[in-house]
N, C-alpha and C positions, 0 to 999 in steps of 0.2 A: 673766429673767437669762441663764439657761443658754441659751436659743434666741439671743439677741443675741450670746453669746461665740461660739457654734459657728458661726452664720452669719459673723460677722466674721473667722473663722480659716479655714473651709472654702470660702469664696466667694473664693477666690484671695488670702486672707489681708486681703481688703478694700481690696486695691490698684486694682481696676476702680471706675470712677465709680460704676456703678450698686450695685455690692458696698458701697462706701463709704456711700453714700445709704442702702441697706438698712439696714446695721448702725446707722447713727445714728437712723433711724427706730425701729428695735427698741429703742434704748437710751431713746428718748423714751417709747415704748410700756410698756417695764419700770417706768418712774417714774410711770406714769399712776396706778396703784392706790394710791399713797402721797398724791396730792395732796389727797385728802378726808379724810386722816387726822386726827383730833383730837390727835394726839401731836405735840409739838414738840420739837427739840432745844434743850439747854441754852445751847449755843454753836455759832457756824457752823463746820463742819469745814474745817480748812485745804486740805483736799484740793478743796473746792468754791471756796475763795479762789484759789487755784492755777489752777484752771480757768476761772474767771471772768475772772480777770485776761487769761488768753490769748484768751479770746472777744473782751473789750473792745478788745485790741490788734489783734486780726485784722479786728474790724469797723471800727475806724478806718482800716485799710489799703483798703478797698473802698467807703468813703462818698466820693462826689464832694465835692471841696474846691476853694475859690477856687485859680486857677492860681497867682496871686501867692504864697500861702501854699505851695503844693507846690514852688515855685521856691526858696523861703526855705530849707525844710526838708529836700528831697530835690533839690538842683540836678541831680545826675547824672540821676535818672530824669527830671526835667523835660526836661533837654537831650535825652535819648533820644527822649522822645515826639515833643518838637518836630521833631528829625531825621527820623524816620519819617513824620510828616505832610507836612513839606516835600517829602521824596521822593516822595510821591503826589499833591502839589498840593493839600492841604487845610489849612484854617485852623486854628489852635490853639484848642480849645473853651474856654469860660469855666471850666467846672469838670472837675477831674481827679481820680482816685483816686491813692493813694500806691504801690500795689502796680505793679510790672513786669507781672503778669499777673493782672488782676482775676479772670477766670474761675476760674483755678486757686485763688486766694485765697478766692473765694466757695466753692469745694467744701471748702476746709480750715475755712472758718467753719462750714459744715453738720456737719463731722465732730467738731469741738471742741464744738459745742452739743449734740450727740448724746453726746459724752463725758461733758459734764457732767451731762446727763440719768441717764444709766447710773451715774455716780459716785453720784448722790443715792439712785437705787434700791439700788445695792449698799450704802451706808451705813445706809440704813434695813432692809434685809433683814438686815445684819450686826450689827444691833442685838440680834438675837435669839440664843439659844443655837443653834437649828436652823440659822440662817444662817450662824454663824461655823463650824459643821460643814460646811455644803454648799458656801461660797464656795471653799475651797482645794481641796474635792474636784473642783468642777467644772473647776478650772485645771489639776490633776495628771491627771485623767482625759482631757481634752481633748489634753494633752502627750502621753499615752501613744498616744491615736487617732491623732495627727499623726504619730508616730513609725512606727507600724504601717503607716499608709499610704505613707510613704516606703519602708520596707523591702519591701512588698509591689510597689511600682512597679519597684524595683530588680531584685527577683528574677524579675520577669515581663518585665525589659528593655523596659519602657514607655517611649515617649516623648511620648505624649499623657496629660494629666492625666485620669483616670478613663476613659481611651479616647476622650476628646472634645475637649480643650483642648490645642492645640500651642503651647508659650511660644514667642513670636517673639525670636530672637536668643538664646536660652538653651537648654542641653542639659545641665542637672544630672545627675548621677548617682544621685542620690536625690531624685526628682520627688515632690513634695507640694504641697498647696494654696499653702503658703507658698513660691512657686517657686525664688526666690533661696536657695541653701543657706546663704549667711551670716545671712539672716532666720531661716531654719529652725532653725540652730543656736543662734541668739540665744534665740528661743522656748523650745527645749528645756532650754537652761541654766536659764531661769527656773523651769522646770517640775520639774527633778529636784529640788532641794532642798524644794519643795513635797511632792512624793510622799514623801521620805525622812521629812519631819516627820508626815506621815500614817500612814506604818508605824510610827513610834516609838508613837503615841498611840492606833492601832488595836489591836484583840485578833483572835484566832483567824485564820480564813483572810483577812480583811481585810488583816491585816499582810503575809502573802504576797503578796497581790495588788498591793500599793503599793509592795513591794520589787520586784516584777516591773517595774511601770510604771517605776520609777526606773532600772532596769538596761536596759529597752528604749530609755527616752529618752537615757540615758547613751550607750548604743552608737551609736546613730543620730547623736546630735550630734558625736561624735568621727569617725565614719564619713564626715561631709560634709566633713572636712579643713579646716574653718574654724579659723583661728587666733584670730580674736576670740571665736568660740563656745567653744574649748578654754580660753581665759583666763577668760571668764565661768563656765564650768562648775565650774572649779577655786576661783574666788572664792565662788561661790555654796555648794558643798558645805563649804568649810573656814569660812564665816560660820555656816551653819546648825548644823554640829558643833559648833563652839565654844560657840555660844549654848546649844545644848541640854546640853552638859557644864556650863556655868556655871549654868543652871537646876538642875541636880541638886545642885551643890555649894552652892547658896544655901539650900538646904532649903524652897523655896517649895512651898505645898501648892497643887497643881492637880489637881482631880478628873477633868480631862479626859485626863490621862495616865493610860494603862491598862498600861505597860509597866514592871513593877518593876526597880529598879536591877541586881539581880542577873541579869536578862535585858537590859536594855537595854545595858549595856557590850559584852557578847559580840555582840550584833546589830549594834551599831555598827561594832565592829571587823572582823567579818565581811564587813559591807557595804562598809566601806572598802577592804577586801582584794580584794573582787570588783570593786568598781569600779576598782581600781588594775590587776588583770589585764586588764579590759576595755580600759582605757587602753593597755596594752602591745600588746595584739592588734588594737585597732580604730583606734589613732590613728597609724597609719603615713602616712597622707595629711597629717595635722597636721605630723608631723615632716618629711616631705618639703616642705610648704611654708615652714616654718621654715628649712629647710636652704638653700632657694633664695632667701630674702631676703637681698638685699645692699644696698650703698650705691648701686649703679647702678640697682636698681629703685626704691629710694626717691626717686632724684632724676629719674626718667623723667617725662616729662609727663602720661602716664597713669596715674601713681601716685597714690593718695588722698593721699598726705603732700603731693604737690605741689598737689592741690586745696587742701589746708589753707591752704598759704602764700598761693595766689591768693585764697582766701576773706577772708584778711586785708585785703587790697587791696580787694576788694569791700566788706568792712565799713567800710574808712576812708572811702570813697566815700559811704556811706550809713549813717553812724554814729547819725542820730538818729531815723530812722523804719524802718530796713531794707528790704530790697528787696520785701518782702511775703511772707506765709506760702504757701509752695507755688510760688513764683516764682524760685526759685533757678536752674533750668535756662537760662530766657531771659536772666537777668540775668549768668550766668556765661559765656554764649556769646561775648559781646564781647571778654572778657579770656582766652579760652581759647586756650593755646598749641599745643593738638592738636586742630585743628578736626575731624579725623577721627573723633573719639570725643567723646562728651558725658557730662555728669554730671548726675543729676536731682537729687542731694542732696551736701551737703558730705561725707557719711560719717563725721561726728563730731556726735553729737547736741548737745553743748554749743556748740560752734562754729556749727551749724546754728540755735540759738537766737537767737544774736547777729546773724547775718547776715539772718534772717528779720524780727525785731522790732525790731533796732536795739538800741544800747547801754543806753538808759534802760528800754526793754521787757524786755530780758534781765536788768537788774538787778533789776526789779520781780519778775520770775519767780523770779529766784535765792532772794530773800529769802522768797517764798512757799514755793519747795521747801524752803528750810532749815527752815521752820516744820513742813512735812510730814514730814521726816526726823527732827526733835527730837521730835514728837508719837509717830511710829512707834516710835522708838527706846525709848521709855518703855515699851513693851509687850513687851520682850525677856523678861520673865520669865512671861509670861502662859501659855505652853505651848507644846509640841512644833509644833503647826500654826504658831504665830506665828514660831517660830524658823525654820521652814521658809520661811515668806512672807518673811521678812527677808532670808534667803539667796537666794531667788529674785530680790528686787528688787536686792540687791547684785550678782547675777550679770549682770542686764540693764544695770545702771550701769556694770560694767566692759566688757561686751560692746560697748556704743553709744560708747565711746571711739572705735572704728574702724569703726563701722557706723551703720545708722539703722534698726534693727529696729523702734523705738518708733513710726517713720513709719507702720507697718503698722497699721491699726485693730484687728485681732484680737490683735496683741500688745499694742497700747496699752490695750485693754479688760481684757485680762488682768491687766497691772499695776494697772489702777484697781481691779479686784475684790480682789486681795492687799493693796492699800493701804486699801481700804475695810475689810477684816479687821482691820488694825492700828489703825484709827481707829474704833472703834465708839461711836457717840453716845449719850448719856444722853436718853432720851426720857421725857416727861411730858406729862399731859393738863392 
């Protein structure tokens, strides 16, 4: 599980095709030891239901279907294929896939299958006390490692990742395996509340180490200048802090908590003060970005807000089946008002789901996601690590309103690991 997470994150965030396939393969490998287990779960996890629905919807988009059926459910897609084939003098085939870009959708199917296997492994691993201790530690530790790599590249003024890979078309000030600084900020916003939760329930030197990890990740997140990252970070810390305070006030007994109340309150106050000071000194770029945000920028054809409005048009034309998972870029090209620039994603994860899978598919996913949220929310009293996990997932949910960090396998697998922590199955022989 740790190797799958580390590979997905440090191999370009899982963005290259080879890295995405490697992460998916490691997800399958991590699940393999549990396939022969005699223990079974009392019920199917809502996390697996969510991923299963995503796999089935994506599979349907790459399976060749009769052309008449495709024309009925996706007339715009059928018309586009017909025009393209006519332009090169070829006849329309009898069978067609629904996706606008079948190879890209096939890659997404492989990624989703890997996610499902990885989720199965994390749920089984998280059913043990040791697993519940290690899953958040993996995510928090990898977050601190990612932040240190970004700070080291910045200090050395490196323009090639690890001195080897030069990102094409990007020159981030804080270069890291998650090359896009918005994605980097989103991942760090996910990990900061997790590290804070681990600090609360740890003892001795481990508490200081996790506080240091939270501080390093917070600093790097704000230094990227990402507005969505700063928003997610604020939401995550607020949710984690409020949940921990409510846990203490509820009087729930949790033997995993090692921090007495007399120490916990001062630690939380000092931590928040330090994080506030870090924000004041390190968030200058965020403040600058917010200051330059104007109505003119929001209406510009290159603005992500303009992409959202165009995505609504794309959704209206493909409301039943979507354009295909991973096929947004070629589908958006024909309605793009600024052809000198392209967009690979909608840059809003919620709109992205509807555009990719269509309204019925997005509705099914929304219901499954609601079941996941309700099941995870019931664990708010479980302990500080769970409070941190809930805060981290809330941070990512807020961040991806204006970005698509969850499209990166490394970020997605970290979110799956935290969700599995919150949904431990009951196993029996």
